[in-house]
C-alpha positions, 0 to 999 in steps of 0.5 A: 882414176876412173875404173870401169867394170866391163863385160863385152857387149854390155852398156859399159861400152858407152862409158869406155867410148865416152872416156876415149872421146874425152881422152880420159885415163881409165882402168878397165876391169873385165868381169865374167858375165855369168849368172853366178858372178852377177849374183855374187855378194862381191858383184852386188856390192858394186851393182845391186841389180847384178847388171854390168857395168859398174864404175868407181871414181875416188870412192864413188861407186855407180851402176847405171850407165847413163848416170855414169855418162852424166857424171863423167861429163859433169866432172871431167868433160870441161864443156865437151860433148854436150850443150850448155846446161840449161839451154834449149839444145841441152834439153834436146840433148837430154831427151835423146839420151833418155830416148836411146835407153828408156825408149829404144833399148827396151824393145830391142832387149825384148827381141834379144831375150826371146831370140838369143838370151833365154833357153829356146823353150822359154822364148815367146815369138810374139814378144820378139815380133812385137819388140821388133815392130816397136824398135823399128817404129822408134828407129824411124823417129831417129831416122826422121831426126837425122833429116836435120843433120849428120848427128842428133844435135845441130852442133854436131857429135855429142854424148847423145850419139854415144848413148844412141850408138850403143842402142843401135849396136844392140839392134844390129846384133839381134838383126833389127833393120829396115833398108828404108831407114837410109839416114839411120844407116848412114848415121850408124856407119859414121859412128862405127867408123869413129876410132873410139867406137871401135876401141870401145867395141873391141874392149 
């Protein structure tokens, strides 16, 4: 059985959400999100970077959320929530998965660091302002994509939407929004209305 090591608000939400969408049994082990715990030998044995989440399955230990999503779909997905591997739609699917984390989440993280996470004396307003501007630029890319349908892929809801949904949740938490991104707002509301999103977000 999959074991997800989880702290509220972290990228473990993606993995939990995916498992619920696939109706997979899982065990959730909640861990402290403290600097001391994340620096401990106990935690670094599972996640060498000290970040959350980590995942175990049949002796396998993983510590990168996007890779966990890929693994779960490969091993347990039975073709669900992603296109046929090697197809053109699969290439677009992978592009959006990577965009959600590598492109969009990074400037959101800068905003979080310099408005919430760091001590006030260590915050640099210019970094937060730049991160907010870049995040909105990238959110507009998603908004424009949604002119073609309700989800990122023409075939409907997929794990790419799970990857993107978490990044949009982060943006919402740090107050990054633009009312002109109307399609994005509708899209994120649809994702938040999914029961499995709500279960994962409250875990």
